C-alpha positions in Angstrom: 0.0 -0.1 0.1 1.3 3.5 -0.8 2.2 6.0 1.9 0.1 9.3 1.7 1.9 12.6 1.2 2.6 14.6 4.4 0.2 17.7 5.4 1.2 21.2 5.2 2.2 23.0 8.5 -0.8 24.9 9.9 -1.2 28.6 9.2 -1.1 31.2 12.1 -4.1 33.3 11.7 -3.9 35.4 15.0 -6.5 35.0 17.7 -8.9 33.2 15.5 -6.8 30.0 15.8 -6.9 30.2 19.6 -10.5 30.7 19.7 -11.4 27.6 18.1 -10.8 23.9 19.3 -7.6 22.2 18.1 -8.1 19.7 15.6 -7.2 16.0 16.5 -3.9 15.2 14.7 -4.1 12.9 11.9 -3.0 9.5 12.3 0.6 8.7 11.2 -0.4 6.1 9.0 -2.5 8.4 7.1 -5.6 6.2 7.7 -8.8 7.6 9.1 -10.3 6.6 12.1 -11.9 3.4 11.7 -8.9 2.1 9.5 -10.4 3.5 6.2 -8.5 5.4 3.4 -8.4 9.3 3.6 -10.4 11.0 1.1 -9.8 14.6 -0.5 -12.7 16.0 1.7 -11.1 14.9 4.8 -7.8 16.2 3.9 -9.3 19.8 3.0 -11.4 19.8 6.3 -8.2 19.3 8.2 -6.0 21.9 6.3 -8.4 25.0 5.9 -8.7 26.7 9.1 -12.3 27.5 10.5 -13.6 31.0 10.4 -12.7 33.1 13.6 -15.4 33.0 16.2 -17.2 36.2 16.8 -16.1 37.9 19.9 -18.2 37.8 22.9 -20.2 41.0 23.7 -18.6 43.3 26.6 -20.4 42.4 30.0 -22.8 45.1 30.9 -21.6 47.9 33.3 -23.1 48.2 36.7 -25.6 51.0 37.6 -23.0 53.0 39.6 -20.7 53.2 36.4 -23.4 54.2 34.5 -24.5 57.1 36.8 -20.8 58.4 36.9 -20.8 58.5 33.2 -24.0 60.3 32.7 -23.7 64.2 32.4 -24.7 66.0 35.6 -27.1 69.0 35.8 -26.1 72.2 34.1 -25.2 75.0 36.7 -25.7 78.8 36.3 -21.9 79.3 37.0 -21.0 76.7 34.3 -23.1 78.8 31.7 -21.6 82.1 32.9 -18.0 80.7 32.4 -18.9 79.4 29.0 -20.6 82.7 28.0 -17.5 84.6 29.3 -15.2 82.5 27.3 -17.2 82.8 24.1 -17.0 86.8 24.7 -13.2 86.5 25.2 -12.8 84.6 21.9 -15.1 87.0 19.9 -13.0 90.1 21.3 -9.9 88.3 20.4 -11.0 88.0 16.7 -12.3 91.3 16.5 -9.0 92.7 17.8 -7.2 90.6 15.3 -9.0 91.9 12.3 -9.5 95.5 13.3 -5.7 96.1 14.4 -4.9 98.3 11.3 -8.1 100.4 11.9 -6.9 100.8 15.6 -3.4 101.8 14.7 -4.7 104.4 12.2 -7.1 105.8 14.9 -4.3 106.1 17.3 -2.1 108.1 15.0 -4.9 110.5 14.1 -5.8 110.9 17.8 -2.1 111.5 18.6 -1.6 114.2 15.9 -5.0 115.9 17.0 -3.7 115.7 20.6 -0.2 117.2 19.9 -1.9 120.0 17.6 -4.2 120.9 20.6 -1.5 120.9 23.0 0.7 123.1 20.8 -2.2 125.6 20.4 -3.0 125.7 24.1 0.7 126.2 24.9 1.1 128.9 22.3 -2.1 130.8 23.7 -0.7 130.2 27.2 2.5 131.9 26.4 0.9 134.6 24.4 -1.5 135.6 27.1 1.2 135.5 29.9 3.5 138.3 31.1 6.2 137.0 28.9 4.7 139.0 26.0 3.5 142.1 28.1 3.8 145.6 26.6 7.0 147.4 27.9 7.4 150.1 25.3 4.8 152.2 23.2 5.9 153.9 20.2 4.0 156.6 17.9 4.9 156.7 14.2 3.8 159.1 11.7 3.4 162.3 14.0 4.7 165.5 12.4 2.6 168.3 13.8 1.6 166.2 16.7 4.2 165.7 20.0 4.8 161.9 19.8 5.9 161.9 23.3 2.7 163.1 24.7 0.8 160.5 22.7 3.0 157.7 24.2 2.7 159.1 27.8 -1.1 159.2 27.3 -1.0 155.2 26.2 1.2 154.4 29.3 -1.7 152.6 30.9 -1.2 149.9 28.6 2.3 149.0 29.8 2.2 145.6 31.6 -0.6 144.3 29.5 -0.1 141.2 27.4 -0.3 142.1 23.7 -3.3 140.2 22.7 -5.1 141.7 25.7 -4.6 145.4 24.7 -7.8 147.2 25.0 -8.6 148.8 21.6 -11.4 151.0 23.2 -9.2 152.3 25.8 -6.5 153.2 23.0 -9.3 154.9 21.0 -10.6 156.9 23.9 -7.0 158.2 24.4 -6.3 159.0 21.0 -9.6 161.0 20.6 -8.3 163.6 22.7 -5.9 164.6 20.0 -7.7 166.3 17.4 -4.7 166.2 14.9 -5.1 162.4 14.7 -7.2 161.7 11.6 -6.8 157.8 11.4 -4.8 155.3 13.5 -3.7 151.7 13.6 -2.4 149.6 16.2 0.3 146.9 15.6 1.7 144.5 18.2 5.4 143.7 17.9 6.3 140.9 20.0 7.8 140.4 22.3 7.3 143.9 24.2 6.4 146.7 21.8 3.2 148.2 20.9 3.3 150.5 17.6 0.7 153.2 17.0 0.7 154.4 13.3 -1.0 157.7 12.9 -2.3 159.7 10.0 -2.6 163.4 10.8 -5.1 165.8 9.6 -4.0 168.3 7.2 -4.9 171.8 8.1 -6.1 174.3 5.4 -6.4 177.5 7.4 -7.8 179.3 10.3 -11.0 181.2 10.8 -10.7 184.4 12.5 -13.0 185.2 15.4 -13.3 187.4 18.6 -11.7 184.3 20.7 -8.8 184.1 18.5 -7.7 181.9 15.5 -9.3 178.5 15.0 -7.4 176.0 13.0 -9.4 173.6 10.9 -8.8 170.8 8.4 -10.7 170.0 5.1 -13.5 168.3 7.1 -14.1 171.5 9.2 -12.6 169.6 12.4 -11.2 172.1 14.8 -7.8 171.2 15.3 -7.0 174.1 17.7 -7.5 177.7 18.9 -4.6 180.1 19.4 -4.5 183.9 19.9 -2.4 184.4 16.9 -2.3 182.6 13.3 0.4 180.1 13.0 3.0 180.8 10.3 2.2 179.3 6.8 -1.4 178.9 7.6 -3.8 180.9 5.2 -6.9 182.9 6.8 -10.0 181.5 5.5 -12.8 184.1 4.6 -15.6 181.8 3.5 -19.3 182.6 3.6 -21.2 180.3 5.9 -17.8 179.4 7.8 -17.0 175.5 8.0 -20.3 174.5 6.6 -21.5 174.3 3.2 -20.3 173.7 -0.5 -18.0 176.8 -0.5 -16.0 175.7 2.4 -15.9 172.3 0.8 -14.6 173.4 -2.6 -12.0 175.8 -0.7 -10.7 172.6 1.1 -10.2 170.7 -1.9 -8.5 173.6 -3.7 -6.0 174.1 -0.6 -5.2 170.3 -0.5 -4.5 170.1 -4.2 -1.6 172.9 -4.1 1.9 172.0 -4.6 3.9 172.7 -1.5 5.7 175.7 -3.2 2.6 177.5 -4.1 0.7 176.5 -0.7 3.5 178.2 1.3 2.7 181.6 -0.6 -0.9 181.6 0.0 -2.0 183.8 3.1 -5.7 184.0 2.3 -8.6 181.9 0.7 -11.9 183.4 -0.2 -14.8 181.8 -1.5 -18.6 182.9 -1.5 -19.8 179.8 -3.5 -18.3 176.6 -4.6 -17.6 178.1 -8.1 -15.5 181.2 -7.1 -12.6 180.2 -5.0 -9.9 182.7 -5.0 -6.3 182.6 -3.5 -4.2 185.4 -2.3 -0.4 185.2 -2.5 0.8 187.6 0.3 4.3 188.4 -0.5 3.1 190.2 -3.7 -0.7 190.6 -3.1 -1.3 188.6 -6.1 -4.6 187.0 -6.6 -5.3 183.6 -8.3 -8.8 183.1 -9.7 -9.4 179.5 -9.3 -13.1 178.9 -9.9 -14.6 175.6 -9.0 -12.7 172.8 -7.4 -13.1 170.6 -10.5 -9.8 169.7 -12.4 -7.8 171.2 -9.4 -4.9 168.9 -10.2 -4.8 170.3 -13.7 -5.4 173.8 -12.6 -2.4 173.4 -10.1 -0.1 172.3 -12.8 -1.0 175.2 -15.1 -0.4 177.6 -12.3 2.9 176.3 -11.5 4.0 176.6 -15.1 2.4 180.2 -15.4 4.3 181.4 -12.3 7.4 180.1 -13.6 6.9 181.9 -16.8 5.8 185.0 -15.2 6.7 185.4 -11.5 3.9 186.7 -9.1 5.8 189.9 -8.8 5.0 191.0 -12.4 1.4 189.7 -12.2 -1.7 191.1 -10.5 -4.0 188.1 -11.3 -3.6 184.7 -12.5 -6.8 183.2 -13.8 -6.9 179.6 -14.1 -10.7 178.9 -13.9 -10.2 177.7 -17.4 -7.0 175.5 -17.4 -6.8 175.3 -21.2 -6.5 179.3 -21.5 -4.8 181.1 -18.6 -5.2 184.6 -18.4 -2.6 187.0 -16.8 -3.4 190.7 -15.8 
């Protein structure tokens, strides 16, 4: 009888092999139990391992373990902590996404704060005694005594330049009739400058109380017992009121300095018959109205150069295009 072929070694299939019962070893002679000849089915059943048996289910837990694993009741403190954590997370996200905007805002706030502080510091210094008035200077005074004006404004000494009282200055300067207009100028750190424009006197009115000096607007500048040198006497109907006085004032103000120094009298009964008297030679100048006074002044100056007043009794320049000598 032929010996059967030996069986292959068993295959290690992990834990599945241990879970099933071990197969009984095959008889060495290769014969089946009972002495029969091995068949193909019996050999396959011996070689092919059985399927792994399913694992047994985990034993049920006890009731105490179940109660330990079950969630407990929700407390107010837990809710508050969760809400606070959520708010902190949201704030962190907001800060992360708005960092550029916050930096820009900080730059703008810093710049505005710096400008504000600079302005406040400047105002504080300007209104402090560091910029107080220590000197008052009057500019433009010729007939007026500038020293008197400066002394009258002495109350402003010690006042900060921005706080100089313009009304008080006006009240003081109103006491000087020769001042027509003025302007105040602050020159830091300690100087107050007053620029004045004086009134131009045109002559004096003679009266029982003396000689009253007036300007072209009829403002009384002074009253003296005698007429000042170089000041013509005004003989005008209606005094300092009316058209005749206005015309005479315009004529006198238009005269060149060389001719004005020779005029001793100004006569006018109406606005159209202004007459000047040159006192050195008693020569009369028929001026007429105040119209074209600038042209008439030029024509008269040329005529006096061509024919001096010593040789002429009357210059008639009422019509500047044709001067009449007599």
